[in-house]
C-alpha positions in Angstrom: -12.2 -127.3 57.7 -9.0 -126.1 56.7 -7.9 -123.4 54.1 -5.4 -123.6 52.0 -2.8 -121.0 50.7 -4.3 -118.3 52.9 -2.7 -114.6 52.5 -2.2 -111.7 54.8 -5.0 -110.6 54.3 -7.2 -114.1 54.8 -7.7 -114.5 50.5 -7.6 -118.2 49.2 -5.3 -118.5 46.8 -6.3 -122.0 45.0 -3.0 -122.5 43.5 -1.4 -125.7 44.8 1.6 -126.7 43.8 1.7 -130.2 45.8 -1.5 -130.8 43.8 0.0 -129.9 40.4 3.2 -131.9 41.1 1.5 -135.0 41.8 -0.5 -134.9 38.5 2.1 -134.2 36.5 4.0 -137.5 38.0 0.8 -139.3 37.4 0.1 -138.0 33.9 3.5 -136.5 32.6 4.0 -133.8 30.9 4.4 -132.7 26.9 6.0 -129.7 25.5 4.5 -128.2 22.2 4.7 -125.3 19.9 2.3 -123.2 17.9 1.7 -124.3 14.3 3.0 -121.4 12.0 -0.7 -121.2 10.9 -1.9 -120.5 14.2 -3.5 -117.4 15.9 -4.4 -118.8 19.1 -2.6 -117.7 22.3 0.0 -120.0 24.3 -2.1 -121.3 27.7 -5.3 -121.1 25.9 -7.5 -123.6 26.1 -9.2 -122.4 22.6 -6.6 -123.9 20.8 -7.4 -126.9 18.5 -5.0 -129.9 18.4 -4.3 -128.6 15.1 -3.1 -125.7 16.0 0.2 -127.0 18.6 2.7 -129.8 18.0 3.5 -132.1 20.3 7.2 -131.8 20.9 8.5 -134.0 23.5 6.9 -136.0 26.5 8.5 -135.7 29.9 7.6 -138.4 32.8 7.7 -136.3 36.2 9.7 -137.5 39.2 8.8 -135.9 42.7 12.2 -135.4 44.7 11.7 -135.5 48.5 14.4 -134.0 50.9 14.8 -136.2 54.0 17.8 -133.9 55.1 18.7 -130.4 55.2 22.2 -130.7 53.1 20.3 -132.6 50.4 18.0 -129.8 50.1 21.2 -127.3 50.4 22.5 -129.0 47.2 19.5 -129.1 45.1 19.4 -125.2 45.5 22.9 -125.1 44.7 23.0 -127.8 41.4 19.2 -127.2 40.2 17.9 -124.2 41.6 15.0 -123.0 43.8 12.6 -125.5 45.8 9.1 -125.7 45.9 7.4 -126.1 49.5 3.9 -126.0 51.3 4.3 -124.0 54.5 1.6 -124.5 57.3 0.6 -120.8 58.0 0.2 -119.7 61.5 -1.5 -116.4 62.6 1.7 -115.3 63.9 3.2 -115.8 60.7 0.9 -113.1 58.9 2.4 -110.0 60.7 6.0 -111.0 60.1 8.0 -107.8 59.2 12.0 -109.3 59.1 14.1 -111.4 60.9 13.9 -115.0 61.4 11.0 -116.3 61.3 10.0 -119.4 64.3 6.6 -120.1 64.8 5.1 -119.3 67.9 1.5 -119.8 67.7 -0.7 -122.9 67.2 -3.4 -121.3 65.9 -3.4 -123.0 62.1 -4.6 -120.8 59.0 -3.9 -123.7 56.1 -1.2 -124.0 53.9 0.5 -121.9 51.6 3.4 -122.9 48.7 6.5 -121.2 49.0 9.8 -121.2 47.2 12.9 -122.2 49.2 15.9 -119.6 47.5 19.0 -119.6 49.9 19.9 -120.2 53.0 21.9 -118.1 55.6 23.0 -117.7 59.2 21.8 -114.8 61.2 23.3 -114.0 64.6 24.4 -117.5 65.1 20.9 -118.9 63.6 20.4 -120.5 61.0 17.2 -119.7 58.5 16.5 -120.9 54.8 15.6 -117.8 52.8 12.3 -118.4 50.9 9.2 -116.4 49.1 5.6 -116.4 48.4 3.5 -115.4 46.8 2.2 -112.5 48.9 4.1 -109.5 46.7 6.6 -107.3 48.2 4.2 -105.2 50.7 4.8 -108.2 52.8 7.7 -109.2 54.8 11.2 -108.1 53.7 9.9 -107.3 50.1 8.1 -110.4 49.5 11.1 -112.4 50.8 11.3 -114.3 54.9 13.9 -115.7 56.9 12.3 -119.1 58.5 14.3 -121.0 60.7 16.4 -123.9 59.7 16.5 -127.0 61.7 13.2 -127.4 63.1 9.6 -128.5 61.7 8.5 -124.6 60.9 6.7 -126.3 57.7 4.1 -127.7 59.8 2.5 -131.2 58.9 2.9 -130.7 54.9 5.0 -132.8 53.1 9.0 -131.7 52.7 10.0 -129.8 50.6 10.0 -130.7 47.0 11.4 -130.5 43.6 10.7 -132.4 40.1 12.9 -133.8 38.1 11.8 -134.5 34.0 12.9 -137.4 32.4 12.5 -137.3 28.4 10.7 -140.5 27.4 11.7 -141.2 23.6 10.2 -145.2 23.5 7.2 -144.5 21.5 4.9 -146.8 22.8 5.5 -145.7 26.5 4.3 -142.2 24.8 0.4 -141.3 25.7 -1.6 -141.3 22.6 -3.9 -138.3 24.3 -3.3 -135.4 26.8 -5.2 -132.8 28.2 -4.6 -129.3 28.4 -3.2 -129.3 32.0 0.0 -131.4 30.8 0.9 -128.9 28.0 3.8 -126.6 28.7 4.5 -124.5 25.3 8.0 -123.7 24.7 8.4 -120.2 23.6 10.5 -119.4 20.6 
């Protein structure tokens, strides 16, 4: 069985952005505010329904990229793109330069954020960040060989779009905590 979200020390991080995006695409999200009289902390499941005020409801549309130029355009217009990356044993020892998978021993998948691209010594790459901290790679960043299947078996990079729903009958009458996003004041 494949581990997911492995780190350089073999830890298993339970965060799985792909599952979250699928969940939100199916269920949508609400933005909420705390009521004036509330003392609960945002993101706490202890907040009672009367302590929050539903603000807006959004459908989530997950956009996948078939071509690299689509991803570059999205990064320029909308910012970073989320992706899964299959992690191979040689990736754990990455220090610098452009990573090109040379090993076939898969350790699982990890969530990454693709923030840009470039060319180094005539080789194109994606500039990315993972959740392993600044002690790993190039202070937490890494360069991933572009133009080849370096992300492994997992889905293409993805970016969600929020579509505001204003038709009352299209807004769910109930919600669960994982659909709530608090607005900072």
